[in-house]
N, CA, C and O atoms as CSV, one atom per row, in Angstrom:
chain,resi,resn,atom,element,x,y,z
A,1,MET,N,N,-56.876,-24.052,209.445
A,1,MET,CA,C,-55.707,-24.445,210.196
A,1,MET,C,C,-55.510,-23.444,211.326
A,1,MET,O,O,-55.559,-22.234,211.106
A,2,GLN,N,N,-55.295,-23.932,212.496
A,2,GLN,CA,C,-55.000,-23.071,213.632
A,2,GLN,C,C,-53.501,-23.034,213.862
A,2,GLN,O,O,-52.804,-24.024,213.638
A,3,ALA,N,N,-53.011,-21.892,214.308
A,3,ALA,CA,C,-51.600,-21.739,214.635
A,3,ALA,C,C,-51.498,-21.017,215.970
A,3,ALA,O,O,-52.280,-20.113,216.267
A,4,LYS,N,N,-50.538,-21.425,216.756
A,4,LYS,CA,C,-50.346,-20.826,218.067
A,4,LYS,C,C,-49.424,-19.619,217.959
A,4,LYS,O,O,-48.400,-19.667,217.278
A,5,ILE,N,N,-49.795,-18.542,218.634
A,5,ILE,CA,C,-48.945,-17.355,218.700
A,5,ILE,C,C,-47.919,-17.602,219.797
A,5,ILE,O,O,-48.273,-17.949,220.924
A,6,ILE,N,N,-46.636,-17.419,219.456
A,6,ILE,CA,C,-45.559,-17.714,220.394
A,6,ILE,C,C,-44.800,-16.444,220.769
A,6,ILE,O,O,-44.801,-15.460,220.029
A,7,GLN,N,N,-44.160,-16.486,221.917
A,7,GLN,CA,C,-43.338,-15.370,222.392
A,7,GLN,C,C,-41.986,-15.426,221.685
A,7,GLN,O,O,-41.340,-16.473,221.643
A,8,ILE,N,N,-41.562,-14.278,221.124
A,8,ILE,CA,C,-40.253,-14.146,220.486
A,8,ILE,C,C,-39.628,-12.874,221.052
A,8,ILE,O,O,-39.882,-11.783,220.540
A,9,GLY,N,N,-38.828,-12.997,222.085
A,9,GLY,CA,C,-38.272,-11.828,222.766
A,9,GLY,C,C,-39.395,-11.006,223.364
A,9,GLY,O,O,-40.220,-11.527,224.115
A,10,ASN,N,N,-39.430,-9.713,223.033
A,10,ASN,CA,C,-40.498,-8.833,223.504
A,10,ASN,C,C,-41.706,-8.841,222.564
A,10,ASN,O,O,-42.708,-8.177,222.829
A,11,SER,N,N,-41.608,-9.586,221.477
A,11,SER,CA,C,-42.669,-9.631,220.467
A,11,SER,C,C,-43.363,-10.985,220.497
A,11,SER,O,O,-43.025,-11.861,221.293
A,12,LYS,N,N,-44.319,-11.131,219.629
A,12,LYS,CA,C,-44.990,-12.417,219.436
A,12,LYS,C,C,-45.000,-12.723,217.950
A,12,LYS,O,O,-44.920,-11.815,217.122
A,13,GLY,N,N,-45.097,-13.994,217.615
A,13,GLY,CA,C,-45.062,-14.360,216.211
A,13,GLY,C,C,-45.753,-15.683,215.960
A,13,GLY,O,O,-46.207,-16.362,216.881
A,14,LEU,N,N,-45.818,-16.025,214.692
A,14,LEU,CA,C,-46.368,-17.302,214.245
A,14,LEU,C,C,-45.239,-18.139,213.681
A,14,LEU,O,O,-44.348,-17.622,213.006
A,15,ARG,N,N,-45.277,-19.416,213.952
A,15,ARG,CA,C,-44.287,-20.334,213.396
A,15,ARG,C,C,-44.926,-21.021,212.201
A,15,ARG,O,O,-45.998,-21.614,212.318
A,16,LEU,N,N,-44.264,-20.940,211.045
A,16,LEU,CA,C,-44.766,-21.584,209.830
A,16,LEU,C,C,-43.983,-22.868,209.584
A,16,LEU,O,O,-42.763,-22.898,209.738
A,17,SER,N,N,-44.677,-23.907,209.207
A,17,SER,CA,C,-44.018,-25.190,208.961
A,17,SER,C,C,-43.153,-25.126,207.699
A,17,SER,O,O,-43.351,-24.274,206.833
A,18,LYS,N,N,-42.201,-26.039,207.620
A,18,LYS,CA,C,-41.336,-26.135,206.447
A,18,LYS,C,C,-42.172,-26.387,205.189
A,18,LYS,O,O,-41.865,-25.861,204.119
A,19,THR,N,N,-43.225,-27.192,205.323
A,19,THR,CA,C,-44.106,-27.499,204.185
A,19,THR,C,C,-44.740,-26.235,203.622
A,19,THR,O,O,-44.767,-26.044,202.406
A,20,ILE,N,N,-45.248,-25.375,204.492
A,20,ILE,CA,C,-45.868,-24.111,204.044
A,20,ILE,C,C,-44.820,-23.205,203.414
A,20,ILE,O,O,-45.063,-22.603,202.368
A,21,LEU,N,N,-43.644,-23.106,204.056
A,21,LEU,CA,C,-42.580,-22.249,203.519
A,21,LEU,C,C,-42.181,-22.680,202.110
A,21,LEU,O,O,-41.994,-21.839,201.231
A,22,GLU,N,N,-42.053,-23.966,201.898
A,22,GLU,CA,C,-41.657,-24.467,200.578
A,22,GLU,C,C,-42.792,-24.363,199.558
A,22,GLU,O,O,-42.567,-23.974,198.413
A,23,LYS,N,N,-44.006,-24.711,199.974
A,23,LYS,CA,C,-45.140,-24.680,199.041
A,23,LYS,C,C,-45.376,-23.284,198.483
A,23,LYS,O,O,-45.642,-23.130,197.291
A,24,TYR,N,N,-45.279,-22.253,199.345
A,24,TYR,CA,C,-45.553,-20.882,198.914
A,24,TYR,C,C,-44.292,-20.095,198.623
A,24,TYR,O,O,-44.352,-18.893,198.368
A,25,GLN,N,N,-43.149,-20.764,198.660
A,25,GLN,CA,C,-41.851,-20.183,198.310
A,25,GLN,C,C,-41.550,-18.921,199.113
A,25,GLN,O,O,-41.139,-17.902,198.558
A,26,PHE,N,N,-41.760,-19.003,200.424
A,26,PHE,CA,C,-41.398,-17.893,201.300
A,26,PHE,C,C,-39.893,-17.889,201.499
A,26,PHE,O,O,-39.295,-18.930,201.771
A,27,GLY,N,N,-39.281,-16.722,201.362
A,27,GLY,CA,C,-37.863,-16.556,201.628
A,27,GLY,C,C,-37.673,-15.948,203.006
A,27,GLY,O,O,-38.460,-16.203,203.917
A,28,ASP,N,N,-36.628,-15.145,203.157
A,28,ASP,CA,C,-36.343,-14.508,204.444
A,28,ASP,C,C,-37.250,-13.324,204.721
A,28,ASP,O,O,-37.438,-12.949,205.879
A,29,THR,N,N,-37.815,-12.729,203.681
A,29,THR,CA,C,-38.744,-11.611,203.864
A,29,THR,C,C,-40.030,-11.892,203.098
A,29,THR,O,O,-40.027,-12.615,202.102
A,30,VAL,N,N,-41.114,-11.318,203.569
A,30,VAL,CA,C,-42.421,-11.507,202.938
A,30,VAL,C,C,-43.110,-10.163,202.812
A,30,VAL,O,O,-42.724,-9.193,203.464
A,31,ASN,N,N,-44.126,-10.109,201.976
A,31,ASN,CA,C,-44.987,-8.947,201.877
A,31,ASN,C,C,-46.223,-9.243,202.725
A,31,ASN,O,O,-46.868,-10.276,202.545
A,32,MET,N,N,-46.550,-8.345,203.643
A,32,MET,CA,C,-47.685,-8.557,204.528
A,32,MET,C,C,-48.614,-7.354,204.423
A,32,MET,O,O,-48.174,-6.206,204.469
A,33,ARG,N,N,-49.916,-7.640,204.282
A,33,ARG,CA,C,-50.881,-6.556,204.209
A,33,ARG,C,C,-52.141,-6.950,204.958
A,33,ARG,O,O,-52.427,-8.131,205.153
A,34,MET,N,N,-52.872,-5.955,205.364
A,34,MET,CA,C,-54.108,-6.204,206.093
A,34,MET,C,C,-55.293,-5.831,205.222
A,34,MET,O,O,-55.301,-4.775,204.589
A,35,GLU,N,N,-56.293,-6.702,205.191
A,35,GLU,CA,C,-57.541,-6.451,204.467
A,35,GLU,C,C,-58.685,-6.858,205.378
A,35,GLU,O,O,-58.777,-8.013,205.796
A,36,GLU,N,N,-59.546,-5.918,205.679
A,36,GLU,CA,C,-60.679,-6.154,206.570
A,36,GLU,C,C,-60.210,-6.861,207.837
A,36,GLU,O,O,-59.443,-6.276,208.602
A,37,ASN,N,N,-60.637,-8.082,208.086
A,37,ASN,CA,C,-60.247,-8.816,209.291
A,37,ASN,C,C,-59.184,-9.869,209.001
A,37,ASN,O,O,-59.093,-10.868,209.714
A,38,CYS,N,N,-58.383,-9.656,207.967
A,38,CYS,CA,C,-57.393,-10.654,207.558
A,38,CYS,C,C,-56.002,-10.047,207.478
A,38,CYS,O,O,-55.837,-8.865,207.175
A,39,ILE,N,N,-55.022,-10.864,207.752
A,39,ILE,CA,C,-53.622,-10.527,207.480
A,39,ILE,C,C,-53.185,-11.451,206.359
A,39,ILE,O,O,-53.265,-12.672,206.489
A,40,ILE,N,N,-52.727,-10.877,205.265
A,40,ILE,CA,C,-52.311,-11.658,204.096
A,40,ILE,C,C,-50.793,-11.614,204.008
A,40,ILE,O,O,-50.185,-10.544,203.975
A,41,ILE,N,N,-50.197,-12.797,203.971
A,41,ILE,CA,C,-48.747,-12.931,203.879
A,41,ILE,C,C,-48.434,-13.525,202.517
A,41,ILE,O,O,-48.920,-14.603,202.174
A,42,GLU,N,N,-47.612,-12.811,201.737
A,42,GLU,CA,C,-47.275,-13.263,200.384
A,42,GLU,C,C,-45.763,-13.314,200.221
A,42,GLU,O,O,-45.046,-12.500,200.803
A,43,PRO,N,N,-45.278,-14.265,199.433
A,43,PRO,CA,C,-43.843,-14.270,199.138
A,43,PRO,C,C,-43.502,-13.065,198.265
A,43,PRO,O,O,-44.326,-12.602,197.476
A,44,ILE,N,N,-42.303,-12.575,198.414
A,44,ILE,CA,C,-41.834,-11.494,197.552
A,44,ILE,C,C,-41.237,-12.147,196.319
A,44,ILE,O,O,-40.273,-12.908,196.411
A,45,SER,N,N,-41.811,-11.845,195.176
A,45,SER,CA,C,-41.346,-12.493,193.955
A,45,SER,C,C,-40.072,-11.838,193.447
A,45,SER,O,O,-39.894,-10.623,193.534
A,46,SER,N,N,-39.213,-12.656,192.928
A,46,SER,CA,C,-37.978,-12.219,192.278
A,46,SER,C,C,-37.979,-12.828,190.888
A,46,SER,O,O,-37.398,-13.892,190.677
A,47,PRO,N,N,-38.627,-12.163,189.933
A,47,PRO,CA,C,-38.809,-12.777,188.624
A,47,PRO,C,C,-37.520,-13.169,187.921
A,47,PRO,O,O,-37.524,-14.092,187.107
A,48,ARG,N,N,-36.428,-12.498,188.212
A,48,ARG,CA,C,-35.171,-12.825,187.523
A,48,ARG,C,C,-34.278,-13.734,188.361
A,48,ARG,O,O,-33.148,-14.032,187.972
A,49,ASN,N,N,-34.780,-14.167,189.496
A,49,ASN,CA,C,-34.016,-15.061,190.340
A,49,ASN,C,C,-33.766,-16.372,189.596
A,49,ASN,O,O,-34.681,-16.921,188.982
A,50,ASN,N,N,-32.553,-16.866,189.647
A,50,ASN,CA,C,-32.145,-18.127,189.006
A,50,ASN,C,C,-32.093,-18.065,187.481
A,50,ASN,O,O,-32.007,-19.113,186.841
A,51,TRP,N,N,-32.142,-16.885,186.880
A,51,TRP,CA,C,-32.033,-16.791,185.419
A,51,TRP,C,C,-30.698,-17.346,184.940
A,51,TRP,O,O,-30.638,-18.046,183.929
A,52,SER,N,N,-29.635,-17.036,185.662
A,52,SER,CA,C,-28.310,-17.494,185.251
A,52,SER,C,C,-28.272,-19.016,185.170
A,52,SER,O,O,-27.752,-19.582,184.208
A,53,LYS,N,N,-28.820,-19.664,186.172
A,53,LYS,CA,C,-28.879,-21.128,186.190
A,53,LYS,C,C,-29.706,-21.649,185.010
A,53,LYS,O,O,-29.319,-22.617,184.355
A,54,SER,N,N,-30.835,-21.006,184.747
A,54,SER,CA,C,-31.701,-21.426,183.635
A,54,SER,C,C,-31.008,-21.242,182.290
A,54,SER,O,O,-31.121,-22.100,181.414
A,55,PHE,N,N,-30.290,-20.129,182.118
A,55,PHE,CA,C,-29.586,-19.894,180.859
A,55,PHE,C,C,-28.499,-20.942,180.636
A,55,PHE,O,O,-28.308,-21.411,179.514
A,56,LYS,N,N,-27.792,-21.305,181.691
A,56,LYS,CA,C,-26.754,-22.333,181.563
A,56,LYS,C,C,-27.378,-23.669,181.175
A,56,LYS,O,O,-26.819,-24.399,180.357
A,57,GLU,N,N,-28.515,-23.988,181.749
A,57,GLU,CA,C,-29.221,-25.226,181.424
A,57,GLU,C,C,-29.703,-25.206,179.970
A,57,GLU,O,O,-29.631,-26.221,179.277
A,58,MET,N,N,-30.198,-24.042,179.509
A,58,MET,CA,C,-30.622,-23.917,178.116
A,58,MET,C,C,-29.439,-24.151,177.171
A,58,MET,O,O,-29.563,-24.850,176.166
A,59,ARG,N,N,-28.303,-23.561,177.507
A,59,ARG,CA,C,-27.097,-23.717,176.675
A,59,ARG,C,C,-26.689,-25.186,176.616
A,59,ARG,O,O,-26.370,-25.711,175.549
A,60,LYS,N,N,-26.702,-25.837,177.767
A,60,LYS,CA,C,-26.320,-27.248,177.864
A,60,LYS,C,C,-27.227,-28.128,176.996
A,60,LYS,O,O,-26.764,-29.095,176.392
A,61,ASN,N,N,-28.512,-27.792,176.939
A,61,ASN,CA,C,-29.485,-28.578,176.175
A,61,ASN,C,C,-29.642,-28.116,174.729
A,61,ASN,O,O,-30.450,-28.674,173.987
A,62,GLY,N,N,-28.871,-27.094,174.319
A,62,GLY,CA,C,-28.945,-26.596,172.948
A,62,GLY,C,C,-30.195,-25.793,172.648
A,62,GLY,O,O,-30.609,-25.705,171.492
A,63,HIS,N,N,-30.807,-25.206,173.671
A,63,HIS,CA,C,-32.037,-24.428,173.490
A,63,HIS,C,C,-31.780,-22.920,173.523
A,63,HIS,O,O,-32.688,-22.145,173.822
A,64,ASP,N,N,-30.562,-22.505,173.221
A,64,ASP,CA,C,-30.233,-21.083,173.297
A,64,ASP,C,C,-30.051,-20.442,171.921
A,64,ASP,O,O,-29.272,-19.501,171.773
A,65,GLU,N,N,-30.761,-20.945,170.926
A,65,GLU,CA,C,-30.644,-20.400,169.577
A,65,GLU,C,C,-31.356,-19.055,169.470
A,65,GLU,O,O,-32.303,-18.779,170.207
A,66,LEU,N,N,-30.889,-18.226,168.544
A,66,LEU,CA,C,-31.517,-16.927,168.322
A,66,LEU,C,C,-32.903,-17.111,167.704
A,66,LEU,O,O,-33.087,-17.938,166.811
A,67,LEU,N,N,-33.854,-16.350,168.175
A,67,LEU,CA,C,-35.208,-16.413,167.628
A,67,LEU,C,C,-35.410,-15.406,166.503
A,67,LEU,O,O,-36.280,-15.583,165.650
A,68,ILE,N,N,-34.602,-14.351,166.505
A,68,ILE,CA,C,-34.622,-13.368,165.425
A,68,ILE,C,C,-33.176,-13.097,165.028
A,68,ILE,O,O,-32.257,-13.326,165.813
A,69,ASP,N,N,-32.979,-12.607,163.805
A,69,ASP,CA,C,-31.630,-12.272,163.363
A,69,ASP,C,C,-31.031,-11.213,164.272
A,69,ASP,O,O,-31.741,-10.386,164.843
A,70,ASP,N,N,-29.701,-11.253,164.395
A,70,ASP,CA,C,-29.043,-10.268,165.243
A,70,ASP,C,C,-28.741,-8.970,164.497
A,70,ASP,O,O,-28.076,-8.086,165.038
A,71,HIS,N,N,-29.220,-8.848,163.272
A,71,HIS,CA,C,-29.125,-7.589,162.527
A,71,HIS,C,C,-30.360,-7.465,161.638
A,71,HIS,O,O,-31.042,-8.450,161.355
A,72,PHE,N,N,-30.626,-6.261,161.215
A,72,PHE,CA,C,-31.764,-6.010,160.366
A,72,PHE,C,C,-31.307,-5.779,158.935
A,72,PHE,O,O,-30.181,-5.337,158.701
A,73,GLU,N,N,-32.163,-6.072,157.994
A,73,GLU,CA,C,-31.814,-5.949,156.583
A,73,GLU,C,C,-31.335,-4.532,156.252
A,73,GLU,O,O,-30.403,-4.355,155.467
A,74,GLU,N,N,-31.984,-3.516,156.860
A,74,GLU,CA,C,-31.584,-2.130,156.579
A,74,GLU,C,C,-30.157,-1.843,156.997
A,74,GLU,O,O,-29.520,-0.957,156.427
A,75,GLU,N,N,-29.643,-2.561,157.967
A,75,GLU,CA,C,-28.287,-2.334,158.456
A,75,GLU,C,C,-27.241,-2.880,157.485
A,75,GLU,O,O,-26.107,-2.402,157.475
A,76,THR,N,N,-27.598,-3.860,156.679
A,76,THR,CA,C,-26.632,-4.475,155.773
A,76,THR,C,C,-26.649,-3.859,154.374
A,76,THR,O,O,-25.759,-4.143,153.572
A,77,ASN,N,N,-27.633,-3.030,154.069
A,77,ASN,CA,C,-27.748,-2.429,152.736
A,77,ASN,C,C,-27.357,-0.955,152.762
A,77,ASN,O,O,-28.110,-0.109,152.280
A,78,TRP,N,N,-26.211,-0.645,153.307
A,78,TRP,CA,C,-25.727,0.742,153.368
A,78,TRP,C,C,-25.198,1.140,151.989
A,78,TRP,O,O,-24.516,0.353,151.332
A,79,GLU,N,N,-25.503,2.320,151.569
A,79,GLU,CA,C,-25.000,2.797,150.282
A,79,GLU,C,C,-24.055,3.941,150.452
A,79,GLU,O,O,-23.536,4.465,149.466
């Protein structure tokens, strides 16, 4: 795919299509690095992004049950 370099003020830049932005989940900032003769542009991952929304959805669907007990046997057998 070819892309045209455009003038942006005193700088130059590349315009990325909405399709590319959505497919690779690019936000407002990206990670950019150079390797040999390439410039690699990667989305910055936010692994905990939208956790709150996911937890609410889990609760709504009844998928928020405990997987392990919230106490250990040693804690209940105090002498």
